[in-house]
C-alpha positions in Angstrom: 13.9 56.2 8.6 16.7 53.7 8.0 15.7 51.9 11.2 12.1 51.5 9.9 13.4 50.3 6.6 15.7 47.7 8.3 12.8 46.5 10.4 10.6 46.2 7.3 13.2 44.1 5.5 13.6 41.8 8.6 9.8 41.2 8.6 9.8 40.6 4.9 12.6 38.0 5.3 10.7 36.2 8.0 7.6 36.2 5.9 9.4 34.8 3.0 10.9 32.0 5.1 7.5 31.1 6.5 6.0 31.0 2.9 8.6 28.5 1.6 7.6 24.9 2.1 9.8 23.1 4.5 8.0 19.7 4.2 7.4 17.4 1.2 4.9 18.5 -1.3 2.6 16.7 -3.7 2.8 17.5 -7.4 -0.2 16.3 -9.5 0.0 15.1 -13.1 -1.6 16.5 -15.3 -2.9 19.3 -13.1 0.5 20.8 -12.2 2.6 19.3 -15.0 1.6 17.7 -18.3 4.0 14.8 -18.0 5.2 12.5 -15.2 8.8 13.2 -16.2 8.4 16.9 -15.9 7.0 16.6 -12.4 9.8 14.2 -11.4 12.5 16.5 -12.8 11.4 19.5 -10.8 10.4 17.8 -7.5 12.9 17.9 -4.7 13.7 14.7 -2.8 10.9 13.6 -0.6 8.0 14.9 -2.7 5.1 12.8 -4.0 4.2 12.8 -7.7 0.5 12.0 -7.8 -0.6 10.7 -11.3 -4.3 11.0 -12.2 -6.0 8.2 -14.1 -5.1 8.1 -17.8 -2.5 6.7 -20.1 0.9 8.5 -20.2 3.0 7.5 -23.2 6.5 8.3 -21.9 9.6 7.0 -20.2 10.2 8.1 -16.6 13.7 8.3 -15.0 13.8 8.8 -11.2 17.1 10.0 -9.8 16.1 11.1 -6.3 14.1 9.8 -3.3 10.4 10.3 -4.0 7.0 8.6 -4.3 5.3 8.0 -7.7 1.7 7.4 -6.8 -1.0 6.5 -9.3 -4.7 7.3 -8.8 -5.8 3.7 -9.5 -3.6 0.9 -10.7 -6.3 -0.3 -13.2 -6.7 3.1 -14.9 -3.3 4.9 -14.4 -0.9 3.6 -17.0 2.6 4.5 -18.0 3.3 3.0 -21.5 6.8 3.0 -22.9 5.6 2.2 -26.4 7.6 -1.0 -26.7 11.1 0.6 -26.4 13.6 1.0 -23.6 12.8 1.1 -19.9 9.4 2.4 -19.2 10.3 3.5 -15.6 13.8 3.4 -14.2 14.9 4.2 -10.7 18.5 4.7 -9.9 17.9 6.4 -6.5 17.5 5.2 -3.0 14.2 5.4 -1.1 11.9 5.5 -4.1 8.3 4.2 -3.9 6.3 3.3 -7.0 2.6 2.6 -6.1 -0.7 2.2 -7.8 0.3 2.1 -11.5 0.1 -0.1 -14.5 3.5 -0.2 -16.1 3.7 -1.5 -19.7 5.5 -1.2 -23.0 9.1 -1.9 -22.0 11.4 -2.8 -24.8 13.4 -5.9 -25.8 17.1 -4.9 -25.7 19.3 -7.2 -23.7 22.5 -6.3 -22.0 23.9 -5.8 -18.5 20.9 -3.6 -17.7 18.0 -5.0 -19.8 14.9 -3.3 -21.0 11.9 -3.7 -18.8 8.7 -2.2 -17.7 10.3 -1.2 -14.5 14.1 -1.2 -13.7 15.6 -0.7 -10.3 19.3 0.0 -10.8 22.1 0.7 -8.3 19.6 1.6 -5.6 18.5 0.5 -2.2 15.3 0.6 -0.1 12.9 0.9 -3.0 9.3 -0.2 -2.7 7.1 -1.3 -5.6 3.6 -1.7 -4.3 0.1 -2.4 -5.7 1.3 -2.2 -9.4 0.3 -4.1 -12.5 3.4 -4.8 -14.6 2.3 -6.3 -17.9 2.8 -6.4 -21.7 6.6 -5.6 -21.7 8.7 -7.1 -24.5 11.5 -8.6 -22.4 11.2 -8.1 -18.7 8.4 -6.9 -16.5 10.6 -6.0 -13.5 14.4 -6.0 -13.6 16.4 -5.4 -10.4 20.1 -4.8 -11.0 22.8 -4.3 -8.4 20.3 -3.1 -5.8 19.5 -4.0 -2.3 16.5 -4.1 -0.1 13.9 -3.8 -2.9 10.5 -4.7 -1.6 7.7 -5.8 -4.0 4.3 -6.3 -2.6 0.7 -6.4 -3.8 1.8 -6.4 -7.4 0.4 -8.5 -10.3 1.9 -9.7 -13.5 0.9 -12.0 -16.3 1.5 -15.7 -15.9 1.6 -16.5 -19.6 3.2 -14.8 -22.6 1.5 -11.6 -23.6 1.3 -12.1 -27.3 3.4 -12.5 -30.5 5.8 -9.6 -29.8 5.7 -9.6 -26.0 7.0 -13.0 -25.0 8.5 -12.5 -21.6 6.4 -9.8 -20.0 6.7 -11.2 -16.5 10.3 -12.5 -16.7 12.7 -11.8 -13.8 10.0 -11.3 -11.1 11.6 -10.9 -8.6 15.1 -11.0 -10.0 17.5 -13.0 -7.9 20.6 -10.8 -8.4 20.5 -8.9 -5.2 18.1 -7.6 -2.7 14.7 -8.2 -4.3 12.1 -9.6 -2.0 8.4 -10.0 -2.1 6.5 -8.8 0.9 
């Protein structure tokens, strides 16, 4: 009897290991999580956060290697509401793709407010994004290396009375930003 029980536990253990995902997964907002930040917080490194079309009024902080993928850059918007950093990555190997990023704040300092901030990171890719209507900076790269920016658009003129520099610092010359 104990031999059968032992064999059954062994089979159950193998079945459990087979059921656990050993490869990157895709988490979908809002299907799986109501906010982008909730999905980012629970995703392990290597996962993709797929964001369906819509406007998401939030700030997103990325602290691990992952992909933040919008459904369509014209209709998938992250809006910081005019304060702080709308999206900040301080992790290596982050890809941000297919989003409109707007509503970054106006605070200056060593790490300035912006629509998108890449900070103390390497090998990040910003691709096919619209970065617009931010109070101070559109994109701010700080103490980072090998940041690639490709296929993105930004405004060429001030955005309005309160958003005077929405495309400033694109790409920033501090270290490692390159357009591709």
